[in-house]
N, CA, C and O atoms as CSV, one atom per row, in Angstrom:
chain,resi,resn,atom,element,x,y,z
A,1,TRP,N,N,-50.826,-15.814,198.184
A,1,TRP,CA,C,-50.005,-14.907,197.393
A,1,TRP,C,C,-49.203,-14.019,198.327
A,1,TRP,O,O,-49.596,-13.774,199.467
A,2,HIS,N,N,-48.077,-13.544,197.826
A,2,HIS,CA,C,-47.227,-12.647,198.593
A,2,HIS,C,C,-47.041,-11.352,197.803
A,2,HIS,O,O,-47.148,-11.339,196.576
A,3,ILE,N,N,-46.768,-10.289,198.510
A,3,ILE,CA,C,-46.512,-9.020,197.845
A,3,ILE,C,C,-45.282,-9.174,196.967
A,3,ILE,O,O,-44.264,-9.716,197.398
A,4,ALA,N,N,-45.378,-8.699,195.744
A,4,ALA,CA,C,-44.286,-8.815,194.776
A,4,ALA,C,C,-43.602,-7.461,194.598
A,4,ALA,O,O,-44.205,-6.418,194.855
A,5,PRO,N,N,-42.350,-7.479,194.160
A,5,PRO,CA,C,-41.696,-6.209,193.833
A,5,PRO,C,C,-42.499,-5.486,192.751
A,5,PRO,O,O,-43.168,-6.124,191.938
A,6,ALA,N,N,-42.431,-4.171,192.743
A,6,ALA,CA,C,-43.238,-3.370,191.815
A,6,ALA,C,C,-43.010,-3.754,190.357
A,6,ALA,O,O,-43.934,-3.638,189.552
A,7,TYR,N,N,-41.813,-4.205,189.991
A,7,TYR,CA,C,-41.605,-4.560,188.586
A,7,TYR,C,C,-42.426,-5.762,188.166
A,7,TYR,O,O,-42.607,-5.992,186.970
A,8,ASP,N,N,-42.924,-6.529,189.110
A,8,ASP,CA,C,-43.804,-7.648,188.781
A,8,ASP,C,C,-45.232,-7.171,188.540
A,8,ASP,O,O,-46.055,-7.916,188.008
A,9,LEU,N,N,-45.523,-5.948,188.923
A,9,LEU,CA,C,-46.887,-5.444,188.852
A,9,LEU,C,C,-47.111,-4.450,187.727
A,9,LEU,O,O,-48.250,-4.059,187.469
A,10,THR,N,N,-46.068,-4.040,187.065
A,10,THR,CA,C,-46.185,-3.038,186.015
A,10,THR,C,C,-45.946,-3.664,184.652
A,10,THR,O,O,-45.328,-4.723,184.541
A,11,PHE,N,N,-46.439,-3.003,183.623
A,11,PHE,CA,C,-46.271,-3.500,182.263
A,11,PHE,C,C,-44.809,-3.431,181.860
A,11,PHE,O,O,-44.131,-2.432,182.097
A,12,SER,N,N,-44.340,-4.492,181.254
A,12,SER,CA,C,-42.972,-4.527,180.745
A,12,SER,C,C,-42.928,-5.485,179.568
A,12,SER,O,O,-43.275,-6.659,179.692
A,13,ASN,N,N,-42.498,-4.970,178.432
A,13,ASN,CA,C,-42.289,-5.861,177.287
A,13,ASN,C,C,-40.791,-5.931,177.053
A,13,ASN,O,O,-40.290,-5.483,176.022
A,14,GLY,N,N,-40.096,-6.487,178.000
A,14,GLY,CA,C,-38.642,-6.517,178.075
A,14,GLY,C,C,-37.898,-6.966,176.825
A,14,GLY,O,O,-38.491,-7.252,175.786
A,15,THR,N,N,-36.610,-7.016,176.961
A,15,THR,CA,C,-35.707,-7.377,175.879
A,15,THR,C,C,-36.113,-8.692,175.237
A,15,THR,O,O,-36.324,-9.687,175.929
A,16,GLY,N,N,-36.223,-8.697,173.924
A,16,GLY,CA,C,-36.558,-9.917,173.196
A,16,GLY,C,C,-37.932,-10.466,173.516
A,16,GLY,O,O,-38.209,-11.634,173.244
A,17,GLY,N,N,-38.800,-9.642,174.090
A,17,GLY,CA,C,-40.146,-10.098,174.430
A,17,GLY,C,C,-40.238,-10.837,175.749
A,17,GLY,O,O,-41.318,-11.286,176.134
A,18,GLU,N,N,-39.107,-10.971,176.454
A,18,GLU,CA,C,-39.101,-11.665,177.745
A,18,GLU,C,C,-39.676,-10.753,178.827
A,18,GLU,O,O,-39.475,-9.539,178.801
A,19,HIS,N,N,-40.382,-11.344,179.764
A,19,HIS,CA,C,-40.884,-10.605,180.915
A,19,HIS,C,C,-39.740,-10.388,181.900
A,19,HIS,O,O,-38.678,-10.999,181.782
A,20,SER,N,N,-39.974,-9.506,182.873
A,20,SER,CA,C,-38.941,-9.232,183.875
A,20,SER,C,C,-38.648,-10.450,184.732
A,20,SER,O,O,-37.522,-10.632,185.194
A,21,THR,N,N,-39.654,-11.280,184.944
A,21,THR,CA,C,-39.470,-12.495,185.731
A,21,THR,C,C,-39.980,-13.691,184.924
A,21,THR,O,O,-40.709,-13.524,183.946
A,22,THR,N,N,-39.596,-14.874,185.334
A,22,THR,CA,C,-40.054,-16.072,184.631
A,22,THR,C,C,-41.049,-16.840,185.503
A,22,THR,O,O,-41.097,-16.667,186.721
A,23,LEU,N,N,-41.828,-17.681,184.855
A,23,LEU,CA,C,-42.766,-18.566,185.552
A,23,LEU,C,C,-42.355,-19.988,185.247
A,23,LEU,O,O,-42.507,-20.470,184.124
A,24,ILE,N,N,-41.834,-20.650,186.257
A,24,ILE,CA,C,-41.357,-22.024,186.101
A,24,ILE,C,C,-40.425,-22.112,184.894
A,24,ILE,O,O,-40.529,-23.027,184.077
A,25,GLY,N,N,-39.515,-21.145,184.797
A,25,GLY,CA,C,-38.506,-21.137,183.746
A,25,GLY,C,C,-38.935,-20.514,182.430
A,25,GLY,O,O,-38.107,-20.397,181.527
A,26,GLU,N,N,-40.189,-20.110,182.278
A,26,GLU,CA,C,-40.678,-19.533,181.020
A,26,GLU,C,C,-40.866,-18.031,181.174
A,26,GLU,O,O,-41.631,-17.581,182.028
A,27,GLY,N,N,-40.172,-17.257,180.349
A,27,GLY,CA,C,-40.282,-15.807,180.418
A,27,GLY,C,C,-40.968,-15.188,179.227
A,27,GLY,O,O,-41.478,-14.072,179.318
A,28,LYS,N,N,-40.989,-15.887,178.116
A,28,LYS,CA,C,-41.537,-15.288,176.899
A,28,LYS,C,C,-43.008,-15.628,176.678
A,28,LYS,O,O,-43.800,-14.755,176.322
A,29,ASN,N,N,-43.369,-16.858,176.882
A,29,ASN,CA,C,-44.742,-17.287,176.611
A,29,ASN,C,C,-45.306,-18.160,177.729
A,29,ASN,O,O,-45.632,-19.323,177.496
A,30,PRO,N,N,-45.426,-17.610,178.946
A,30,PRO,CA,C,-46.000,-18.419,180.020
A,30,PRO,C,C,-47.461,-18.746,179.700
A,30,PRO,O,O,-48.188,-17.917,179.153
A,31,THR,N,N,-47.874,-19.949,180.044
A,31,THR,CA,C,-49.235,-20.406,179.760
A,31,THR,C,C,-50.049,-20.508,181.043
A,31,THR,O,O,-49.518,-20.398,182.148
A,32,ARG,N,N,-51.341,-20.719,180.868
A,32,ARG,CA,C,-52.214,-20.946,182.027
A,32,ARG,C,C,-51.732,-22.162,182.816
A,32,ARG,O,O,-51.754,-22.170,184.047
A,33,LYS,N,N,-51.294,-23.189,182.082
A,33,LYS,CA,C,-50.817,-24.406,182.741
A,33,LYS,C,C,-49.636,-24.079,183.651
A,33,LYS,O,O,-49.585,-24.546,184.789
A,34,GLN,N,N,-48.688,-23.281,183.163
A,34,GLN,CA,C,-47.532,-22.913,183.978
A,34,GLN,C,C,-47.950,-22.057,185.171
A,34,GLN,O,O,-47.408,-22.210,186.266
A,35,LEU,N,N,-48.910,-21.157,184.963
A,35,LEU,CA,C,-49.395,-20.343,186.074
A,35,LEU,C,C,-50.024,-21.215,187.147
A,35,LEU,O,O,-49.805,-20.992,188.338
A,36,CYS,N,N,-50.809,-22.213,186.729
A,36,CYS,CA,C,-51.432,-23.114,187.714
A,36,CYS,C,C,-50.403,-23.995,188.405
A,36,CYS,O,O,-50.520,-24.263,189.601
A,37,LEU,N,N,-49.398,-24.448,187.669
A,37,LEU,CA,C,-48.335,-25.236,188.300
A,37,LEU,C,C,-47.607,-24.409,189.354
A,37,LEU,O,O,-47.299,-24.904,190.438
A,38,LEU,N,N,-47.338,-23.159,189.031
A,38,LEU,CA,C,-46.690,-22.278,190.001
A,38,LEU,C,C,-47.590,-22.090,191.225
A,38,LEU,O,O,-47.120,-22.146,192.361
A,39,GLY,N,N,-48.876,-21.868,190.986
A,39,GLY,CA,C,-49.822,-21.731,192.094
A,39,GLY,C,C,-49.841,-22.951,192.980
A,39,GLY,O,O,-49.854,-22.836,194.206
A,40,GLN,N,N,-49.843,-24.131,192.363
A,40,GLN,CA,C,-49.859,-25.373,193.134
A,40,GLN,C,C,-48.587,-25.527,193.962
A,40,GLN,O,O,-48.624,-26.068,195.067
A,41,LYS,N,N,-47.464,-25.054,193.427
A,41,LYS,CA,C,-46.198,-25.145,194.181
A,41,LYS,C,C,-46.251,-24.339,195.472
A,41,LYS,O,O,-45.560,-24.657,196.440
A,42,ILE,N,N,-47.077,-23.291,195.483
A,42,ILE,CA,C,-47.158,-22.481,196.702
A,42,ILE,C,C,-48.451,-22.730,197.471
A,42,ILE,O,O,-48.817,-21.960,198.360
A,43,GLY,N,N,-49.150,-23.834,197.111
A,43,GLY,CA,C,-50.289,-24.266,197.908
A,43,GLY,C,C,-51.658,-23.809,197.430
A,43,GLY,O,O,-52.633,-23.937,198.170
A,44,ILE,N,N,-51.762,-23.282,196.223
A,44,ILE,CA,C,-53.070,-22.888,195.702
A,44,ILE,C,C,-53.638,-24.065,194.910
A,44,ILE,O,O,-53.003,-24.562,193.980
A,45,LYS,N,N,-54.830,-24.502,195.285
A,45,LYS,CA,C,-55.459,-25.627,194.586
A,45,LYS,C,C,-55.792,-25.232,193.151
A,45,LYS,O,O,-56.037,-24.061,192.861
A,46,GLU,N,N,-55.800,-26.216,192.260
A,46,GLU,CA,C,-56.005,-25.967,190.835
A,46,GLU,C,C,-57.298,-25.191,190.558
A,46,GLU,O,O,-57.294,-24.260,189.753
A,47,ILE,N,N,-58.383,-25.554,191.204
A,47,ILE,CA,C,-59.662,-24.875,190.966
A,47,ILE,C,C,-59.579,-23.408,191.384
A,47,ILE,O,O,-60.118,-22.534,190.705
A,48,ALA,N,N,-58.904,-23.143,192.501
A,48,ALA,CA,C,-58.736,-21.757,192.952
A,48,ALA,C,C,-57.870,-20.982,191.962
A,48,ALA,O,O,-58.134,-19.816,191.671
A,49,CYS,N,N,-56.840,-21.642,191.452
A,49,CYS,CA,C,-55.962,-21.008,190.473
A,49,CYS,C,C,-56.753,-20.614,189.227
A,49,CYS,O,O,-56.597,-19.507,188.712
A,50,LYS,N,N,-57.587,-21.508,188.751
A,50,LYS,CA,C,-58.388,-21.221,187.556
A,50,LYS,C,C,-59.351,-20.063,187.808
A,50,LYS,O,O,-59.587,-19.243,186.922
A,51,THR,N,N,-59.901,-20.000,189.010
A,51,THR,CA,C,-60.791,-18.892,189.371
A,51,THR,C,C,-60.026,-17.576,189.394
A,51,THR,O,O,-60.505,-16.563,188.885
A,52,ILE,N,N,-58.837,-17.595,189.985
A,52,ILE,CA,C,-58.001,-16.392,190.038
A,52,ILE,C,C,-57.652,-15.932,188.621
A,52,ILE,O,O,-57.733,-14.742,188.319
A,53,LEU,N,N,-57.267,-16.863,187.761
A,53,LEU,CA,C,-56.929,-16.510,186.388
A,53,LEU,C,C,-58.124,-15.904,185.659
A,53,LEU,O,O,-57.962,-14.943,184.907
A,54,ALA,N,N,-59.313,-16.447,185.867
A,54,ALA,CA,C,-60.516,-15.896,185.241
A,54,ALA,C,C,-60.792,-14.490,185.754
A,54,ALA,O,O,-61.151,-13.603,184.980
A,55,ASP,N,N,-60.625,-14.284,187.059
A,55,ASP,CA,C,-60.825,-12.954,187.643
A,55,ASP,C,C,-59.847,-11.939,187.053
A,55,ASP,O,O,-60.225,-10.813,186.728
A,56,VAL,N,N,-58.596,-12.347,186.919
A,56,VAL,CA,C,-57.579,-11.454,186.354
A,56,VAL,C,C,-57.901,-11.156,184.892
A,56,VAL,O,O,-57.798,-10.011,184.453
A,57,GLN,N,N,-58.288,-12.176,184.145
A,57,GLN,CA,C,-58.631,-11.978,182.738
A,57,GLN,C,C,-59.803,-11.002,182.600
A,57,GLN,O,O,-59.788,-10.142,181.719
A,58,ASN,N,N,-60.802,-11.125,183.449
A,58,ASN,CA,C,-61.935,-10.197,183.422
A,58,ASN,C,C,-61.500,-8.772,183.763
A,58,ASN,O,O,-61.982,-7.816,183.156
A,59,ALA,N,N,-60.602,-8.628,184.721
A,59,ALA,CA,C,-60.105,-7.304,185.089
A,59,ALA,C,C,-59.299,-6.687,183.949
A,59,ALA,O,O,-59.454,-5.503,183.648
A,60,ILE,N,N,-58.446,-7.479,183.319
A,60,ILE,CA,C,-57.619,-6.975,182.223
A,60,ILE,C,C,-58.476,-6.548,181.037
A,60,ILE,O,O,-58.104,-5.632,180.303
A,61,ALA,N,N,-59.608,-7.195,180.846
A,61,ALA,CA,C,-60.502,-6.818,179.756
A,61,ALA,C,C,-61.003,-5.383,179.911
A,61,ALA,O,O,-61.433,-4.760,178.940
A,62,GLN,N,N,-60.944,-4.870,181.123
A,62,GLN,CA,C,-61.379,-3.498,181.407
A,62,GLN,C,C,-60.249,-2.474,181.228
A,62,GLN,O,O,-60.432,-1.295,181.534
A,63,TRP,N,N,-59.091,-2.913,180.737
A,63,TRP,CA,C,-57.908,-2.066,180.633
A,63,TRP,C,C,-58.191,-0.690,180.029
A,63,TRP,O,O,-57.857,0.307,180.670
A,64,PRO,N,N,-58.778,-0.571,178.848
A,64,PRO,CA,C,-58.918,0.764,178.262
A,64,PRO,C,C,-59.749,1.716,179.125
A,64,PRO,O,O,-59.439,2.902,179.231
A,65,ILE,N,N,-60.788,1.191,179.726
A,65,ILE,CA,C,-61.665,2.028,180.552
A,65,ILE,C,C,-60.939,2.489,181.809
A,65,ILE,O,O,-60.925,3.679,182.126
A,66,ILE,N,N,-60.343,1.549,182.517
A,66,ILE,CA,C,-59.652,1.872,183.767
A,66,ILE,C,C,-58.446,2.776,183.509
A,66,ILE,O,O,-58.202,3.729,184.249
A,67,ALA,N,N,-57.696,2.465,182.447
A,67,ALA,CA,C,-56.513,3.277,182.128
A,67,ALA,C,C,-56.902,4.726,181.861
A,67,ALA,O,O,-56.243,5.648,182.342
A,68,LYS,N,N,-57.959,4.923,181.104
A,68,LYS,CA,C,-58.406,6.291,180.797
A,68,LYS,C,C,-58.829,7.014,182.070
A,68,LYS,O,O,-58.485,8.178,182.277
A,69,GLU,N,N,-59.584,6.310,182.930
A,69,GLU,CA,C,-60.025,6.891,184.201
A,69,GLU,C,C,-58.840,7.285,185.083
A,69,GLU,O,O,-58.925,8.243,185.851
A,70,CYS,N,N,-57.729,6.539,184.971
A,70,CYS,CA,C,-56.544,6.786,185.802
A,70,CYS,C,C,-55.568,7.774,185.157
A,70,CYS,O,O,-54.512,8.061,185.722
A,71,GLY,N,N,-55.915,8.290,183.983
A,71,GLY,CA,C,-55.085,9.303,183.356
A,71,GLY,C,C,-53.938,8.772,182.514
A,71,GLY,O,O,-53.015,9.522,182.198
A,72,VAL,N,N,-53.970,7.502,182.144
A,72,VAL,CA,C,-52.930,6.954,181.270
A,72,VAL,C,C,-53.111,7.587,179.892
A,72,VAL,O,O,-54.231,7.680,179.390
A,73,ASN,N,N,-52.004,8.021,179.281
A,73,ASN,CA,C,-52.147,8.684,177.982
A,73,ASN,C,C,-52.556,7.686,176.903
A,73,ASN,O,O,-52.335,6.481,177.026
A,74,SER,N,N,-53.156,8.220,175.848
A,74,SER,CA,C,-53.744,7.356,174.813
A,74,SER,C,C,-52.713,6.476,174.116
A,74,SER,O,O,-53.035,5.357,173.717
A,75,ALA,N,N,-51.473,6.959,173.959
A,75,ALA,CA,C,-50.433,6.136,173.319
A,75,ALA,C,C,-50.135,4.897,174.158
A,75,ALA,O,O,-49.996,3.800,173.617
A,76,ASN,N,N,-50.035,5.064,175.470
A,76,ASN,CA,C,-49.773,3.911,176.344
A,76,ASN,C,C,-50.983,2.997,176.440
A,76,ASN,O,O,-50.833,1.778,176.529
A,77,ILE,N,N,-52.173,3.567,176.425
A,77,ILE,CA,C,-53.382,2.733,176.431
A,77,ILE,C,C,-53.372,1.833,175.202
A,77,ILE,O,O,-53.667,0.642,175.297
A,78,LYS,N,N,-53.034,2.400,174.054
A,78,LYS,CA,C,-53.003,1.628,172.812
A,78,LYS,C,C,-51.882,0.596,172.830
A,78,LYS,O,O,-52.100,-0.557,172.461
A,79,ASN,N,N,-50.672,1.000,173.258
A,79,ASN,CA,C,-49.516,0.090,173.292
A,79,ASN,C,C,-49.779,-1.105,174.206
A,79,ASN,O,O,-49.611,-2.255,173.799
A,80,ILE,N,N,-50.182,-0.835,175.411
A,80,ILE,CA,C,-50.440,-1.913,176.365
A,80,ILE,C,C,-51.661,-2.715,175.931
A,80,ILE,O,O,-51.689,-3.936,176.087
A,81,GLY,N,N,-52.671,-2.036,175.386
A,81,GLY,CA,C,-53.871,-2.714,174.900
A,81,GLY,C,C,-53.561,-3.732,173.811
A,81,GLY,O,O,-54.159,-4.807,173.774
A,82,SER,N,N,-52.616,-3.391,172.915
A,82,SER,CA,C,-52.269,-4.339,171.851
A,82,SER,C,C,-51.607,-5.591,172.434
A,82,SER,O,O,-51.805,-6.694,171.925
A,83,PHE,N,N,-50.829,-5.420,173.495
A,83,PHE,CA,C,-50.208,-6.552,174.181
A,83,PHE,C,C,-51.277,-7.416,174.843
A,83,PHE,O,O,-51.212,-8.644,174.788
A,84,VAL,N,N,-52.260,-6.771,175.469
A,84,VAL,CA,C,-53.350,-7.488,176.133
A,84,VAL,C,C,-54.142,-8.305,175.112
A,84,VAL,O,O,-54.528,-9.441,175.389
A,85,ILE,N,N,-54.384,-7.732,173.936
A,85,ILE,CA,C,-55.108,-8.446,172.883
A,85,ILE,C,C,-54.325,-9.687,172.452
A,85,ILE,O,O,-54.917,-10.747,172.250
A,86,LYS,N,N,-53.001,-9.569,172.307
A,86,LYS,CA,C,-52.172,-10.721,171.939
A,86,LYS,C,C,-52.291,-11.833,172.978
A,86,LYS,O,O,-52.390,-13.010,172.630
A,87,LEU,N,N,-52.280,-11.453,174.250
A,87,LEU,CA,C,-52.416,-12.446,175.317
A,87,LEU,C,C,-53.761,-13.150,175.227
A,87,LEU,O,O,-53.843,-14.372,175.355
A,88,LYS,N,N,-54.803,-12.381,175.007
A,88,LYS,CA,C,-56.143,-12.964,174.919
A,88,LYS,C,C,-56.216,-13.934,173.738
A,88,LYS,O,O,-56.774,-15.025,173.861
A,89,GLU,N,N,-55.660,-13.542,172.614
A,89,GLU,CA,C,-55.689,-14.397,171.429
A,89,GLU,C,C,-54.877,-15.672,171.617
A,89,GLU,O,O,-55.191,-16.708,171.031
A,90,SER,N,N,-53.832,-15.594,172.437
A,90,SER,CA,C,-52.994,-16.780,172.669
A,90,SER,C,C,-53.611,-17.733,173.684
A,90,SER,O,O,-53.141,-18.857,173.858
A,91,GLY,N,N,-54.669,-17.276,174.353
A,91,GLY,CA,C,-55.343,-18.138,175.311
A,91,GLY,C,C,-54.753,-18.108,176.700
A,91,GLY,O,O,-55.107,-18.934,177.542
A,92,VAL,N,N,-53.856,-17.169,176.956
A,92,VAL,CA,C,-53.254,-17.064,178.298
A,92,VAL,C,C,-54.257,-16.442,179.240
A,92,VAL,O,O,-53.964,-16.259,180.421
């Protein structure tokens, strides 16, 4: 992995639901498959990619707790949390 610009690391529900960047041409609904394909393009083996995705999913599940500890206001915790729930339900 390489360091990404800060806009890749912050929450953004951009225009029309598109993310700030795309993954293999998909900006609105990137899937696990697309994430793994992107990983493979830069030399990450599929099994490692799946492990990384699981680690990220586990970390994101802690969003409300970590956000509160970091001083994120309750409106943003709820707004971003609802987006996280949608992602989880979609299987990403």
